[in-house]
C-alpha positions as CSV (number, residue, x, y, z in Angstrom):
1,M,10.0,34.8,35.1
2,S,6.8,31.8,35.1
3,L,5.1,31.8,32.0
4,K,2.3,33.2,33.2
5,A,3.8,35.9,34.5
6,Q,5.4,36.6,31.0
7,I,1.9,36.3,29.6
8,T,0.4,39.0,32.0
9,E,3.7,41.3,31.2
10,D,2.8,40.4,27.4
11,M,-0.7,41.6,27.9
12,K,0.5,44.6,29.5
13,T,2.6,45.4,26.7
14,A,-0.1,44.7,24.1
15,M,-2.1,47.6,26.0
16,R,0.2,49.9,25.9
17,A,1.0,49.4,22.4
18,K,-2.9,49.4,21.6
19,D,-2.2,46.2,19.7
20,T,-5.6,44.6,19.2
21,A,-5.3,41.9,17.8
22,R,-2.4,40.6,20.0
23,L,-4.3,41.8,22.9
24,G,-7.0,39.8,22.1
25,A,-5.4,36.4,21.9
26,I,-3.2,36.9,25.1
27,R,-6.7,37.8,26.9
28,L,-8.2,34.4,25.5
29,L,-5.3,32.5,26.8
30,L,-5.2,34.2,30.3
31,A,-8.8,33.1,30.2
32,A,-8.3,29.7,29.4
33,I,-5.4,29.4,32.3
34,K,-8.1,30.8,34.6
35,Q,-10.5,28.4,33.6
36,R,-9.0,25.6,34.3
37,E,-7.2,26.7,37.6
38,V,-10.9,27.6,38.9
39,D,-12.2,24.4,37.6
40,E,-9.6,22.5,38.9
41,R,-8.8,24.4,42.1
42,I,-4.9,24.5,41.3
43,E,-2.3,27.1,40.4
44,L,-1.2,25.7,37.0
45,D,2.6,25.3,36.6
46,D,4.3,26.1,33.2
47,T,3.9,22.5,32.2
48,Q,0.2,22.8,32.7
49,I,0.0,26.0,30.7
50,I,1.9,24.7,28.1
51,A,-1.0,22.0,27.6
52,V,-3.6,24.6,27.6
53,I,-1.4,26.8,24.6
54,D,-1.2,23.2,23.2
55,K,-4.9,22.5,23.3
56,M,-5.6,26.4,21.9
57,L,-3.1,25.6,19.2
58,K,-5.1,22.4,17.9
59,Q,-8.4,24.2,18.1
60,R,-7.1,26.9,16.0
61,R,-5.8,24.6,13.5
62,D,-9.2,22.9,13.3
63,S,-10.8,26.0,12.9
64,I,-8.6,27.1,10.3
65,T,-9.5,24.1,8.0
66,Q,-13.4,24.4,8.6
67,F,-12.9,28.3,7.6
68,E,-11.4,27.6,4.5
69,A,-13.5,25.0,3.5
70,A,-16.5,27.2,3.9
71,G,-14.7,30.0,2.1
72,R,-14.1,32.2,4.7
73,Q,-10.5,33.0,4.2
74,E,-11.0,36.5,6.6
75,L,-11.5,34.2,9.4
76,A,-8.9,31.9,8.7
77,D,-6.5,34.4,8.5
78,I,-7.3,35.7,11.9
79,E,-6.8,32.5,13.2
80,K,-3.5,32.0,11.8
81,S,-2.7,35.4,13.2
82,E,-3.9,33.7,16.9
83,I,-1.9,31.0,16.0
84,D,1.5,32.8,15.2
85,I,0.9,34.9,18.8
86,L,0.4,31.6,20.8
87,Q,3.3,29.9,19.4
88,A,5.7,32.4,20.8
89,Y,4.8,30.8,24.2
90,M,5.6,27.1,23.4
91,P,8.9,25.9,24.1
92,Q,11.4,25.0,21.1
93,A,10.3,22.3,19.0
94,A,11.7,18.8,18.9
95,S,13.8,18.3,15.9
96,A,13.0,15.1,13.9
97,G,16.4,13.2,14.9
98,E,15.4,14.2,18.4
99,I,12.0,12.7,18.1
100,D,13.4,9.6,16.5
101,S,15.7,9.0,19.2
102,L,13.4,9.7,22.0
103,I,10.8,6.9,20.3
104,I,13.5,4.2,20.0
105,Q,14.8,4.6,23.9
106,A,11.0,4.6,24.9
107,I,10.6,1.2,22.5
108,T,13.5,0.1,24.0
109,S,12.7,0.9,28.0
110,T,8.8,-0.4,27.5
111,G,10.3,-3.7,25.5
112,A,7.4,-2.9,23.4
113,T,7.1,-5.4,20.5
114,G,4.4,-4.6,18.5
115,I,1.4,-2.5,17.9
116,K,-0.4,-3.6,21.2
117,D,2.5,-2.0,22.9
118,M,1.9,1.3,21.6
119,G,0.5,3.1,24.8
120,K,3.1,2.2,26.9
121,V,5.5,3.8,24.4
122,M,3.1,7.1,23.9
123,A,2.7,7.6,27.8
124,I,6.7,7.6,28.0
125,L,6.7,10.5,25.0
126,K,3.9,12.3,25.8
127,T,6.0,13.8,29.2
128,Q,8.9,14.4,27.3
129,L,7.6,15.6,24.2
130,A,4.7,17.9,25.5
131,G,4.3,21.1,23.4
132,R,7.3,20.4,21.1
133,A,5.9,17.9,18.9
134,D,2.6,17.4,17.1
135,M,2.0,14.0,19.0
136,A,-0.6,12.4,15.9
137,Q,2.7,12.6,14.0
138,V,5.0,11.5,16.8
139,S,2.0,8.3,17.0
140,T,2.3,7.8,13.1
141,H,6.3,7.6,13.5
142,I,5.6,5.2,16.4
143,K,3.2,2.8,14.6
144,A,5.8,2.7,11.6
145,K,8.5,1.5,14.2
146,L,6.7,-1.5,16.2
147,A,5.2,-2.7,12.9
148,G,8.5,-2.5,10.8
């Protein structure tokens, strides 16, 4: 079953269960997927859907930070529950050891010698770790390996 079909089935299940919080988050996700499909005139595959979910997760994390800074904990809690729902559609997170080995492989395969070659390394890792790791943290690890 494709990821999109799974999300649609989960929406139907949430409707039957009258789970409004889950239903709202899934509808937002389906709307974002549909918007991208209409904008680009394509049918999204699972990898592209994961990219949409990843973008939504980043938006939720940013919102949580802003809500907590403004003292709006009730809104931050809503965003946290949406993160939990969206996270269920993401692939298994990569372990720290797996990330390190992929970074080393990417550095070796590109022949990267310094920070100036970081773009080449990131280009390779972005496809391998899409949706499985926070790319900002991966970037930090790459900088450390290339600088040291």
